N, C-alpha and C positions, 0 to 999 in steps of 0.2 A: 766553236770548231767546225760545225757542222759534218757533215760526209767526210771532209778531206782525211788520206789515209788510215781508214780503217783495216784492222788486220784480219784475216779471216782464217782458220785453219782447218774448214772442210768439216766431215762425220767421220772421219776414221775415229776407230777407236782406239783405246789406251793399250797396250801391250808391250810385249819384247820385241825390240828389235832400232830400228835405227829411228831417234827422237823425229818428230813432224814440227817440219819450220813454216812460221806464221811469214803469209805472200799479203803484201801489203795492194791494196784497193783503194784508187782512189777516186774514183767516178763508179753511179749506182744505177743502174739501168731502168729507163722510166717504162717502158711494157712487163708486166710478168712474163708473157704469153704472146709466139707472133704466130698466126695462125693462115695455113695455105687457102687458096682461094682458085677457083678453076676458070677458062677463059672468059667467061660470063659475069664475073665477079659475084660469082656466091661462091659462100664459103664450104668445102671440104669438111664433111663430115667424118672425122679420123680419132677414134680416143688414143690410136698410137702418140706418144710422144717422144722426143728427142731432150735429153736434159742437159744446160749450158750451164758451167759454175762457174762463180765471178773469178776465181782465176782465168780459167781459160780464153772470158769475155774479156780481162783487164787485159790478158797479153793480146790477143787480137785488137784491140784498143791501141797499145801503143804502139806495135808494129807495123801495122799493116792503115790506120789512121791517122796516127802522130810521125808515121814514118820515122822513129827509131830504129837502132839497130838492137838486135839480141843482148846483145852487151847494157848497152841504154836500159833497155827494158828491164833485165833481172838486176840492174842497182834498184829503179825508183821499187820495184817489186819488192824487193829484198833479199832473190833465190838466184842460182847458179842460171850462166847462158843455155846451158844443157836442158834446165828444168822449162823454162822457157819456152825452147825447142819445141819437149813433149805435148807442152800449155796448146803452142800452136797447130803442131799436127790432130791433136785430138778434138781440136775446136773446131779446126777445118773443116779434117773430115765428116763431124756432127753436121754443120752447116750442110755441107753438099749432100750430104744424104739425107736431110730433111728438104730440101730442093726436090732433090732426082724423084724422094719417092712420098715429095706433098703431105709430111708428118708435122703437127707441131710442134714449136720450138719453146720447150719454157726456160725461162732464166730463172736460178734460184739466185735469192736477194741474200746479203750482206748479213743483214738483221736476222732471216727466218733459222741463220744457223748457230745464234748465240746462245 
């Protein structure tokens, strides 16, 4: 089966409130970190990092790379269109913040949350 169709719950604690729905993650990113470089191709030394979660990355991949609609992406991830919209907003904001502020981007792996 490989990596296809892994469920990801995140690191939310159990407790009162609405139950957490699993999100289907179909593709695992290759790197763990994306590092910023300056104009002379030297890595920028920074301890600050921005964390992209697997569900945010998967929603970005489906909508922005595969050109699916938010409804189609929601069906593939087994979540609502509104959830996809929130994941896209959070993911895009984090990426832009990292690009303009020169911060590392850490990609959380699905396996590390099991």
